mmCIF file of the N, C-alpha and C atoms, coordinates in Angstrom:
data_MODEL
# 
_entry.id   MODEL 
# 
loop_
_atom_site.group_PDB 
_atom_site.id 
_atom_site.type_symbol 
_atom_site.label_atom_id 
_atom_site.label_alt_id 
_atom_site.label_comp_id 
_atom_site.label_asym_id 
_atom_site.label_entity_id 
_atom_site.label_seq_id 
_atom_site.pdbx_PDB_ins_code 
_atom_site.Cartn_x 
_atom_site.Cartn_y 
_atom_site.Cartn_z 
_atom_site.occupancy 
_atom_site.B_iso_or_equiv 
_atom_site.pdbx_formal_charge 
_atom_site.auth_seq_id 
_atom_site.auth_comp_id 
_atom_site.auth_asym_id 
_atom_site.auth_atom_id 
_atom_site.pdbx_PDB_model_num 
ATOM 1   N N  . MET A 1 1  ? 0.827   -1.192 0.000   1.00 0.00 ? 1  MET A N  1 
ATOM 2   C CA . MET A 1 1  ? 0.000   0.000  0.000   1.00 0.00 ? 1  MET A CA 1 
ATOM 3   C C  . MET A 1 1  ? 0.870   1.254  0.000   1.00 0.00 ? 1  MET A C  1 
ATOM 4   N N  . ARG A 1 2  ? 1.829   1.336  0.909   1.00 0.00 ? 2  ARG A N  1 
ATOM 5   C CA . ARG A 1 2  ? 2.637   2.548  1.006   1.00 0.00 ? 2  ARG A CA 1 
ATOM 6   C C  . ARG A 1 2  ? 3.485   2.784  -0.227  1.00 0.00 ? 2  ARG A C  1 
ATOM 7   N N  . SER A 1 3  ? 3.814   1.737  -0.947  1.00 0.00 ? 3  SER A N  1 
ATOM 8   C CA . SER A 1 3  ? 4.630   1.939  -2.148  1.00 0.00 ? 3  SER A CA 1 
ATOM 9   C C  . SER A 1 3  ? 3.863   2.705  -3.220  1.00 0.00 ? 3  SER A C  1 
ATOM 10  N N  . ARG A 1 4  ? 2.545   2.773  -3.107  1.00 0.00 ? 4  ARG A N  1 
ATOM 11  C CA . ARG A 1 4  ? 1.737   3.494  -4.089  1.00 0.00 ? 4  ARG A CA 1 
ATOM 12  C C  . ARG A 1 4  ? 1.351   4.892  -3.634  1.00 0.00 ? 4  ARG A C  1 
ATOM 13  N N  . LEU A 1 5  ? 1.624   5.254  -2.396  1.00 0.00 ? 5  LEU A N  1 
ATOM 14  C CA . LEU A 1 5  ? 1.269   6.573  -1.885  1.00 0.00 ? 5  LEU A CA 1 
ATOM 15  C C  . LEU A 1 5  ? 2.262   7.616  -2.384  1.00 0.00 ? 5  LEU A C  1 
ATOM 16  N N  . ALA A 1 6  ? 1.788   8.838  -2.527  1.00 0.00 ? 6  ALA A N  1 
ATOM 17  C CA . ALA A 1 6  ? 2.649   9.928  -2.990  1.00 0.00 ? 6  ALA A CA 1 
ATOM 18  C C  . ALA A 1 6  ? 3.785   10.180 -2.006  1.00 0.00 ? 6  ALA A C  1 
ATOM 19  N N  . THR A 1 7  ? 4.938   10.549 -2.536  1.00 0.00 ? 7  THR A N  1 
ATOM 20  C CA . THR A 1 7  ? 6.081   10.886 -1.700  1.00 0.00 ? 7  THR A CA 1 
ATOM 21  C C  . THR A 1 7  ? 6.533   12.323 -1.935  1.00 0.00 ? 7  THR A C  1 
ATOM 22  N N  . MET A 1 8  ? 5.944   12.990 -2.929  1.00 0.00 ? 8  MET A N  1 
ATOM 23  C CA . MET A 1 8  ? 6.270   14.385 -3.245  1.00 0.00 ? 8  MET A CA 1 
ATOM 24  C C  . MET A 1 8  ? 4.967   15.159 -3.431  1.00 0.00 ? 8  MET A C  1 
ATOM 25  N N  . GLU A 1 9  ? 5.009   16.435 -3.083  1.00 0.00 ? 9  GLU A N  1 
ATOM 26  C CA . GLU A 1 9  ? 3.906   17.348 -3.373  1.00 0.00 ? 9  GLU A CA 1 
ATOM 27  C C  . GLU A 1 9  ? 4.514   18.626 -3.919  1.00 0.00 ? 9  GLU A C  1 
ATOM 28  N N  . TYR A 1 10 ? 3.735   19.366 -4.655  1.00 0.00 ? 10 TYR A N  1 
ATOM 29  C CA . TYR A 1 10 ? 4.239   20.596 -5.246  1.00 0.00 ? 10 TYR A CA 1 
ATOM 30  C C  . TYR A 1 10 ? 3.391   21.759 -4.749  1.00 0.00 ? 10 TYR A C  1 
ATOM 31  N N  . ASP A 1 11 ? 4.004   22.624 -3.967  1.00 0.00 ? 11 ASP A N  1 
ATOM 32  C CA . ASP A 1 11 ? 3.327   23.774 -3.383  1.00 0.00 ? 11 ASP A CA 1 
ATOM 33  C C  . ASP A 1 11 ? 3.470   24.970 -4.302  1.00 0.00 ? 11 ASP A C  1 
ATOM 34  N N  . GLU A 1 12 ? 2.333   25.623 -4.564  1.00 0.00 ? 12 GLU A N  1 
ATOM 35  C CA . GLU A 1 12 ? 2.370   26.803 -5.422  1.00 0.00 ? 12 GLU A CA 1 
ATOM 36  C C  . GLU A 1 12 ? 2.906   27.999 -4.657  1.00 0.00 ? 12 GLU A C  1 
ATOM 37  N N  . LEU A 1 13 ? 3.786   28.739 -5.294  1.00 0.00 ? 13 LEU A N  1 
ATOM 38  C CA . LEU A 1 13 ? 4.381   29.938 -4.711  1.00 0.00 ? 13 LEU A CA 1 
ATOM 39  C C  . LEU A 1 13 ? 3.638   31.179 -5.209  1.00 0.00 ? 13 LEU A C  1 
ATOM 40  N N  . PRO A 1 14 ? 3.760   32.308 -4.511  1.00 0.00 ? 14 PRO A N  1 
ATOM 41  C CA . PRO A 1 14 ? 3.046   33.528 -4.909  1.00 0.00 ? 14 PRO A CA 1 
ATOM 42  C C  . PRO A 1 14 ? 3.305   33.955 -6.360  1.00 0.00 ? 14 PRO A C  1 
ATOM 43  N N  . ASP A 1 15 ? 4.484   33.655 -6.901  1.00 0.00 ? 15 ASP A N  1 
ATOM 44  C CA . ASP A 1 15 ? 4.783   34.065 -8.278  1.00 0.00 ? 15 ASP A CA 1 
ATOM 45  C C  . ASP A 1 15 ? 4.224   33.102 -9.324  1.00 0.00 ? 15 ASP A C  1 
ATOM 46  N N  . GLY A 1 16 ? 3.497   32.069 -8.891  1.00 0.00 ? 16 GLY A N  1 
ATOM 47  C CA . GLY A 1 16 ? 2.894   31.123 -9.816  1.00 0.00 ? 16 GLY A CA 1 
ATOM 48  C C  . GLY A 1 16 ? 3.734   29.885 -10.066 1.00 0.00 ? 16 GLY A C  1 
ATOM 49  N N  . SER A 1 17 ? 4.992   29.913 -9.655  1.00 0.00 ? 17 SER A N  1 
ATOM 50  C CA . SER A 1 17 ? 5.830   28.731 -9.798  1.00 0.00 ? 17 SER A CA 1 
ATOM 51  C C  . SER A 1 17 ? 5.510   27.764 -8.654  1.00 0.00 ? 17 SER A C  1 
ATOM 52  N N  . SER A 1 18 ? 6.178   26.644 -8.624  1.00 0.00 ? 18 SER A N  1 
ATOM 53  C CA . SER A 1 18 ? 5.945   25.690 -7.539  1.00 0.00 ? 18 SER A CA 1 
ATOM 54  C C  . SER A 1 18 ? 7.273   25.145 -7.046  1.00 0.00 ? 18 SER A C  1 
ATOM 55  N N  . GLU A 1 19 ? 7.232   24.644 -5.819  1.00 0.00 ? 19 GLU A N  1 
ATOM 56  C CA . GLU A 1 19 ? 8.421   24.019 -5.252  1.00 0.00 ? 19 GLU A CA 1 
ATOM 57  C C  . GLU A 1 19 ? 8.031   22.642 -4.726  1.00 0.00 ? 19 GLU A C  1 
ATOM 58  N N  . PRO A 1 20 ? 8.929   21.669 -4.886  1.00 0.00 ? 20 PRO A N  1 
ATOM 59  C CA . PRO A 1 20 ? 8.610   20.326 -4.398  1.00 0.00 ? 20 PRO A CA 1 
ATOM 60  C C  . PRO A 1 20 ? 8.786   20.221 -2.893  1.00 0.00 ? 20 PRO A C  1 
ATOM 61  N N  . GLY A 1 21 ? 7.972   19.406 -2.298  1.00 0.00 ? 21 GLY A N  1 
ATOM 62  C CA . GLY A 1 21 ? 8.080   19.111 -0.876  1.00 0.00 ? 21 GLY A CA 1 
ATOM 63  C C  . GLY A 1 21 ? 7.978   17.608 -0.688  1.00 0.00 ? 21 GLY A C  1 
ATOM 64  N N  . THR A 1 22 ? 8.686   17.086 0.262   1.00 0.00 ? 22 THR A N  1 
ATOM 65  C CA . THR A 1 22 ? 8.676   15.649 0.529   1.00 0.00 ? 22 THR A CA 1 
ATOM 66  C C  . THR A 1 22 ? 7.558   15.310 1.499   1.00 0.00 ? 22 THR A C  1 
ATOM 67  N N  . ILE A 1 23 ? 6.804   14.287 1.168   1.00 0.00 ? 23 ILE A N  1 
ATOM 68  C CA . ILE A 1 23 ? 5.746   13.795 2.054   1.00 0.00 ? 23 ILE A CA 1 
ATOM 69  C C  . ILE A 1 23 ? 6.327   12.646 2.865   1.00 0.00 ? 23 ILE A C  1 
ATOM 70  N N  . GLU A 1 24 ? 6.219   12.743 4.178   1.00 0.00 ? 24 GLU A N  1 
ATOM 71  C CA . GLU A 1 24 ? 6.697   11.673 5.045   1.00 0.00 ? 24 GLU A CA 1 
ATOM 72  C C  . GLU A 1 24 ? 5.486   11.016 5.704   1.00 0.00 ? 24 GLU A C  1 
ATOM 73  N N  . TRP A 1 25 ? 5.238   9.772  5.361   1.00 0.00 ? 25 TRP A N  1 
ATOM 74  C CA . TRP A 1 25 ? 4.119   9.039  5.931   1.00 0.00 ? 25 TRP A CA 1 
ATOM 75  C C  . TRP A 1 25 ? 4.541   8.465  7.273   1.00 0.00 ? 25 TRP A C  1 
ATOM 76  N N  . VAL A 1 26 ? 3.713   8.667  8.306   1.00 0.00 ? 26 VAL A N  1 
ATOM 77  C CA . VAL A 1 26 ? 4.017   8.169  9.648   1.00 0.00 ? 26 VAL A CA 1 
ATOM 78  C C  . VAL A 1 26 ? 2.846   7.341  10.157  1.00 0.00 ? 26 VAL A C  1 
ATOM 79  N N  . ASP A 1 27 ? 3.115   6.502  11.115  1.00 0.00 ? 27 ASP A N  1 
ATOM 80  C CA . ASP A 1 27 ? 2.079   5.707  11.759  1.00 0.00 ? 27 ASP A CA 1 
ATOM 81  C C  . ASP A 1 27 ? 1.077   6.654  12.421  1.00 0.00 ? 27 ASP A C  1 
ATOM 82  N N  . TYR A 1 28 ? -0.196  6.379  12.271  1.00 0.00 ? 28 TYR A N  1 
ATOM 83  C CA . TYR A 1 28 ? -1.220  7.280  12.816  1.00 0.00 ? 28 TYR A CA 1 
ATOM 84  C C  . TYR A 1 28 ? -1.114  7.457  14.317  1.00 0.00 ? 28 TYR A C  1 
ATOM 85  N N  . ARG A 1 29 ? -0.529  6.497  15.022  1.00 0.00 ? 29 ARG A N  1 
ATOM 86  C CA . ARG A 1 29 ? -0.400  6.607  16.476  1.00 0.00 ? 29 ARG A CA 1 
ATOM 87  C C  . ARG A 1 29 ? 0.700   7.575  16.887  1.00 0.00 ? 29 ARG A C  1 
ATOM 88  N N  . LYS A 1 30 ? 1.484   8.075  15.922  1.00 0.00 ? 30 LYS A N  1 
ATOM 89  C CA . LYS A 1 30 ? 2.536   9.037  16.220  1.00 0.00 ? 30 LYS A CA 1 
ATOM 90  C C  . LYS A 1 30 ? 2.140   10.463 15.857  1.00 0.00 ? 30 LYS A C  1 
ATOM 91  N N  . VAL A 1 31 ? 0.922   10.641 15.375  1.00 0.00 ? 31 VAL A N  1 
ATOM 92  C CA . VAL A 1 31 ? 0.453   11.961 14.939  1.00 0.00 ? 31 VAL A CA 1 
ATOM 93  C C  . VAL A 1 31 ? 0.400   12.949 16.100  1.00 0.00 ? 31 VAL A C  1 
ATOM 94  N N  . GLU A 1 32 ? 0.123   12.455 17.293  1.00 0.00 ? 32 GLU A N  1 
ATOM 95  C CA . GLU A 1 32 ? 0.012   13.345 18.455  1.00 0.00 ? 32 GLU A CA 1 
ATOM 96  C C  . GLU A 1 32 ? 1.332   14.073 18.735  1.00 0.00 ? 32 GLU A C  1 
ATOM 97  N N  . GLU A 1 33 ? 2.451   13.506 18.320  1.00 0.00 ? 33 GLU A N  1 
ATOM 98  C CA . GLU A 1 33 ? 3.762   14.104 18.547  1.00 0.00 ? 33 GLU A CA 1 
ATOM 99  C C  . GLU A 1 33 ? 4.083   15.217 17.543  1.00 0.00 ? 33 GLU A C  1 
ATOM 100 N N  . LEU A 1 34 ? 3.295   15.348 16.473  1.00 0.00 ? 34 LEU A N  1 
ATOM 101 C CA . LEU A 1 34 ? 3.588   16.313 15.414  1.00 0.00 ? 34 LEU A CA 1 
ATOM 102 C C  . LEU A 1 34 ? 2.918   17.660 15.669  1.00 0.00 ? 34 LEU A C  1 
ATOM 103 N N  . PRO A 1 35 ? 3.561   18.747 15.266  1.00 0.00 ? 35 PRO A N  1 
ATOM 104 C CA . PRO A 1 35 ? 2.960   20.082 15.446  1.00 0.00 ? 35 PRO A CA 1 
ATOM 105 C C  . PRO A 1 35 ? 1.958   20.379 14.329  1.00 0.00 ? 35 PRO A C  1 
ATOM 106 N N  . LEU A 1 36 ? 0.810   19.711 14.367  1.00 0.00 ? 36 LEU A N  1 
ATOM 107 C CA . LEU A 1 36 ? -0.202  19.871 13.317  1.00 0.00 ? 36 LEU A CA 1 
ATOM 108 C C  . LEU A 1 36 ? -1.186  20.976 13.659  1.00 0.00 ? 36 LEU A C  1 
ATOM 109 N N  . PHE A 1 37 ? -1.710  21.603 12.637  1.00 0.00 ? 37 PHE A N  1 
ATOM 110 C CA . PHE A 1 37 ? -2.754  22.605 12.795  1.00 0.00 ? 37 PHE A CA 1 
ATOM 111 C C  . PHE A 1 37 ? -3.836  22.277 11.785  1.00 0.00 ? 37 PHE A C  1 
ATOM 112 N N  . PRO A 1 38 ? -5.085  22.076 12.208  1.00 0.00 ? 38 PRO A N  1 
ATOM 113 C CA . PRO A 1 38 ? -5.562  22.197 13.581  1.00 0.00 ? 38 PRO A CA 1 
ATOM 114 C C  . PRO A 1 38 ? -5.015  21.070 14.465  1.00 0.00 ? 38 PRO A C  1 
ATOM 115 N N  . VAL A 1 39 ? -5.219  21.227 15.745  1.00 0.00 ? 39 VAL A N  1 
ATOM 116 C CA . VAL A 1 39 ? -4.676  20.289 16.728  1.00 0.00 ? 39 VAL A CA 1 
ATOM 117 C C  . VAL A 1 39 ? -5.518  19.006 16.702  1.00 0.00 ? 39 VAL A C  1 
ATOM 118 N N  . ILE A 1 40 ? -5.146  18.066 15.846  1.00 0.00 ? 40 ILE A N  1 
ATOM 119 C CA . ILE A 1 40 ? -5.924  16.830 15.697  1.00 0.00 ? 40 ILE A CA 1 
ATOM 120 C C  . ILE A 1 40 ? -5.209  15.612 16.252  1.00 0.00 ? 40 ILE A C  1 
ATOM 121 N N  . GLY A 1 41 ? -3.969  15.789 16.697  1.00 0.00 ? 41 GLY A N  1 
ATOM 122 C CA . GLY A 1 41 ? -3.145  14.655 17.115  1.00 0.00 ? 41 GLY A CA 1 
ATOM 123 C C  . GLY A 1 41 ? -3.782  13.749 18.137  1.00 0.00 ? 41 GLY A C  1 
ATOM 124 N N  . SER A 1 42 ? -4.331  14.299 19.214  1.00 0.00 ? 42 SER A N  1 
ATOM 125 C CA . SER A 1 42 ? -4.901  13.451 20.264  1.00 0.00 ? 42 SER A CA 1 
ATOM 126 C C  . SER A 1 42 ? -6.144  12.715 19.775  1.00 0.00 ? 42 SER A C  1 
ATOM 127 N N  . ALA A 1 43 ? -6.936  13.338 18.907  1.00 0.00 ? 43 ALA A N  1 
ATOM 128 C CA . ALA A 1 43 ? -8.133  12.683 18.367  1.00 0.00 ? 43 ALA A CA 1 
ATOM 129 C C  . ALA A 1 43 ? -7.744  11.518 17.452  1.00 0.00 ? 43 ALA A C  1 
ATOM 130 N N  . VAL A 1 44 ? -6.729  11.722 16.615  1.00 0.00 ? 44 VAL A N  1 
ATOM 131 C CA . VAL A 1 44 ? -6.269  10.654 15.719  1.00 0.00 ? 44 VAL A CA 1 
ATOM 132 C C  . VAL A 1 44 ? -5.623  9.543  16.538  1.00 0.00 ? 44 VAL A C  1 
ATOM 133 N N  . ASN A 1 45 ? -4.829  9.902  17.521  1.00 0.00 ? 45 ASN A N  1 
ATOM 134 C CA . ASN A 1 45 ? -4.146  8.918  18.352  1.00 0.00 ? 45 ASN A CA 1 
ATOM 135 C C  . ASN A 1 45 ? -5.130  8.049  19.138  1.00 0.00 ? 45 ASN A C  1 
ATOM 136 N N  . ALA A 1 46 ? -6.320  8.562  19.424  1.00 0.00 ? 46 ALA A N  1 
ATOM 137 C CA . ALA A 1 46 ? -7.324  7.818  20.187  1.00 0.00 ? 46 ALA A CA 1 
ATOM 138 C C  . ALA A 1 46 ? -8.034  6.758  19.358  1.00 0.00 ? 46 ALA A C  1 
ATOM 139 N N  . LEU A 1 47 ? -7.878  6.782  18.035  1.00 0.00 ? 47 LEU A N  1 
ATOM 140 C CA . LEU A 1 47 ? -8.535  5.790  17.188  1.00 0.00 ? 47 LEU A CA 1 
ATOM 141 C C  . LEU A 1 47 ? -7.931  4.411  17.422  1.00 0.00 ? 47 LEU A C  1 
ATOM 142 N N  . SER A 1 48 ? -8.758  3.375  17.368  1.00 0.00 ? 48 SER A N  1 
ATOM 143 C CA . SER A 1 48 ? -8.256  2.015  17.581  1.00 0.00 ? 48 SER A CA 1 
ATOM 144 C C  . SER A 1 48 ? -7.569  1.454  16.338  1.00 0.00 ? 48 SER A C  1 
ATOM 145 N N  . ALA A 1 49 ? -7.872  2.023  15.173  1.00 0.00 ? 49 ALA A N  1 
ATOM 146 C CA . ALA A 1 49 ? -7.256  1.622  13.906  1.00 0.00 ? 49 ALA A CA 1 
ATOM 147 C C  . ALA A 1 49 ? -7.324  2.814  12.968  1.00 0.00 ? 49 ALA A C  1 
ATOM 148 N N  . PRO A 1 50 ? -6.458  2.886  11.953  1.00 0.00 ? 50 PRO A N  1 
ATOM 149 C CA . PRO A 1 50 ? -6.459  4.064  11.071  1.00 0.00 ? 50 PRO A CA 1 
ATOM 150 C C  . PRO A 1 50 ? -7.745  4.255  10.275  1.00 0.00 ? 50 PRO A C  1 
ATOM 151 N N  . ASP A 1 51 ? -8.536  3.190  10.098  1.00 0.00 ? 51 ASP A N  1 
ATOM 152 C CA . ASP A 1 51 ? -9.780  3.318  9.342   1.00 0.00 ? 51 ASP A CA 1 
ATOM 153 C C  . ASP A 1 51 ? -11.016 3.321  10.236  1.00 0.00 ? 51 ASP A C  1 
ATOM 154 N N  . THR A 1 52 ? -10.842 3.523  11.538  1.00 0.00 ? 52 THR A N  1 
ATOM 155 C CA . THR A 1 52 ? -11.958 3.616  12.473  1.00 0.00 ? 52 THR A CA 1 
ATOM 156 C C  . THR A 1 52 ? -12.738 4.901  12.222  1.00 0.00 ? 52 THR A C  1 
ATOM 157 N N  . PRO A 1 53 ? -14.081 4.844  12.181  1.00 0.00 ? 53 PRO A N  1 
ATOM 158 C CA . PRO A 1 53 ? -14.854 6.083  12.044  1.00 0.00 ? 53 PRO A CA 1 
ATOM 159 C C  . PRO A 1 53 ? -14.519 7.053  13.182  1.00 0.00 ? 53 PRO A C  1 
ATOM 160 N N  . ALA A 1 54 ? -14.388 8.305  12.860  1.00 0.00 ? 54 ALA A N  1 
ATOM 161 C CA . ALA A 1 54 ? -13.952 9.310  13.832  1.00 0.00 ? 54 ALA A CA 1 
ATOM 162 C C  . ALA A 1 54 ? -14.994 9.632  14.888  1.00 0.00 ? 54 ALA A C  1 
ATOM 163 N N  . GLY A 1 55 ? -16.260 9.346  14.627  1.00 0.00 ? 55 GLY A N  1 
ATOM 164 C CA . GLY A 1 55 ? -17.289 9.694  15.613  1.00 0.00 ? 55 GLY A CA 1 
ATOM 165 C C  . GLY A 1 55 ? -17.542 11.188 15.602  1.00 0.00 ? 55 GLY A C  1 
ATOM 166 N N  . ASN A 1 56 ? -17.564 11.818 16.767  1.00 0.00 ? 56 ASN A N  1 
ATOM 167 C CA . ASN A 1 56 ? -17.809 13.253 16.881  1.00 0.00 ? 56 ASN A CA 1 
ATOM 168 C C  . ASN A 1 56 ? -16.652 14.020 16.226  1.00 0.00 ? 56 ASN A C  1 
ATOM 169 N N  . PRO A 1 57 ? -16.933 14.777 15.160  1.00 0.00 ? 57 PRO A N  1 
ATOM 170 C CA . PRO A 1 57 ? -15.846 15.469 14.457  1.00 0.00 ? 57 PRO A CA 1 
ATOM 171 C C  . PRO A 1 57 ? -15.405 16.771 15.118  1.00 0.00 ? 57 PRO A C  1 
ATOM 172 N N  . TYR A 1 58 ? -16.095 17.185 16.173  1.00 0.00 ? 58 TYR A N  1 
ATOM 173 C CA . TYR A 1 58 ? -15.766 18.470 16.792  1.00 0.00 ? 58 TYR A CA 1 
ATOM 174 C C  . TYR A 1 58 ? -14.641 18.321 17.810  1.00 0.00 ? 58 TYR A C  1 
ATOM 175 N N  . LEU A 1 59 ? -13.680 19.209 17.723  1.00 0.00 ? 59 LEU A N  1 
ATOM 176 C CA . LEU A 1 59 ? -12.554 19.226 18.638  1.00 0.00 ? 59 LEU A CA 1 
ATOM 177 C C  . LEU A 1 59 ? -12.624 20.477 19.494  1.00 0.00 ? 59 LEU A C  1 
ATOM 178 N N  . PRO A 1 60 ? -11.933 20.504 20.633  1.00 0.00 ? 60 PRO A N  1 
ATOM 179 C CA . PRO A 1 60 ? -11.946 21.707 21.459  1.00 0.00 ? 60 PRO A CA 1 
ATOM 180 C C  . PRO A 1 60 ? -11.316 22.884 20.707  1.00 0.00 ? 60 PRO A C  1 
ATOM 181 N N  . PRO A 1 61 ? -11.661 24.117 21.093  1.00 0.00 ? 61 PRO A N  1 
ATOM 182 C CA . PRO A 1 61 ? -11.092 25.289 20.418  1.00 0.00 ? 61 PRO A CA 1 
ATOM 183 C C  . PRO A 1 61 ? -9.576  25.351 20.589  1.00 0.00 ? 61 PRO A C  1 
ATOM 184 N N  . ILE A 1 62 ? -8.914  25.959 19.619  1.00 0.00 ? 62 ILE A N  1 
ATOM 185 C CA . ILE A 1 62 ? -7.463  26.143 19.674  1.00 0.00 ? 62 ILE A CA 1 
ATOM 186 C C  . ILE A 1 62 ? -7.189  27.498 20.302  1.00 0.00 ? 62 ILE A C  1 
ATOM 187 N N  . THR A 1 63 ? -6.410  27.481 21.385  1.00 0.00 ? 63 THR A N  1 
ATOM 188 C CA . THR A 1 63 ? -6.108  28.719 22.111  1.00 0.00 ? 63 THR A CA 1 
ATOM 189 C C  . THR A 1 63 ? -4.610  28.781 22.413  1.00 0.00 ? 63 THR A C  1 
ATOM 190 N N  . ASP A 1 64 ? -4.174  29.878 22.973  1.00 0.00 ? 64 ASP A N  1 
ATOM 191 C CA . ASP A 1 64 ? -2.782  30.000 23.393  1.00 0.00 ? 64 ASP A CA 1 
ATOM 192 C C  . ASP A 1 64 ? -2.437  28.980 24.472  1.00 0.00 ? 64 ASP A C  1 
ATOM 193 N N  . ALA A 1 65 ? -3.423  28.503 25.196  1.00 0.00 ? 65 ALA A N  1 
ATOM 194 C CA . ALA A 1 65 ? -3.175  27.556 26.282  1.00 0.00 ? 65 ALA A CA 1 
ATOM 195 C C  . ALA A 1 65 ? -2.897  26.137 25.776  1.00 0.00 ? 65 ALA A C  1 
ATOM 196 N N  . ASN A 1 66 ? -3.411  25.787 24.580  1.00 0.00 ? 66 ASN A N  1 
ATOM 197 C CA . ASN A 1 66 ? -3.232  24.411 24.125  1.00 0.00 ? 66 ASN A CA 1 
ATOM 198 C C  . ASN A 1 66 ? -2.496  24.299 22.784  1.00 0.00 ? 66 ASN A C  1 
ATOM 199 N N  . TYR A 1 67 ? -1.980  25.399 22.271  1.00 0.00 ? 67 TYR A N  1 
ATOM 200 C CA . TYR A 1 67 ? -1.239  25.344 21.004  1.00 0.00 ? 67 TYR A CA 1 
ATOM 201 C C  . TYR A 1 67 ? -0.108  26.367 21.029  1.00 0.00 ? 67 TYR A C  1 
ATOM 202 N N  . THR A 1 68 ? 1.063   25.948 20.567  1.00 0.00 ? 68 THR A N  1 
ATOM 203 C CA . THR A 1 68 ? 2.191   26.856 20.466  1.00 0.00 ? 68 THR A CA 1 
ATOM 204 C C  . THR A 1 68 ? 2.231   27.402 19.055  1.00 0.00 ? 68 THR A C  1 
ATOM 205 N N  . TRP A 1 69 ? 1.975   28.684 18.899  1.00 0.00 ? 69 TRP A N  1 
ATOM 206 C CA . TRP A 1 69 ? 1.937   29.311 17.584  1.00 0.00 ? 69 TRP A CA 1 
ATOM 207 C C  . TRP A 1 69 ? 3.366   29.548 17.120  1.00 0.00 ? 69 TRP A C  1 
ATOM 208 N N  . ARG A 1 70 ? 3.664   29.202 15.882  1.00 0.00 ? 70 ARG A N  1 
ATOM 209 C CA . ARG A 1 70 ? 5.030   29.350 15.351  1.00 0.00 ? 70 ARG A CA 1 
ATOM 210 C C  . ARG A 1 70 ? 5.047   30.357 14.263  1.00 0.00 ? 70 ARG A C  1 
# 
């Protein structure tokens, strides 16, 4: 399965050109360790399997108390 997943993406730049970016696929149970926005790591990490229905799609609000803005 992973051998067929994309490993590169091309992000459009303001001047209309694009730059390549590398896609790194990680185990879904390690998502909580990543600085993702919105803050979905704990919700994804709570799933019993990667294809488990997410259930309630609403997450708590993102604030200065629970997210480090970079």
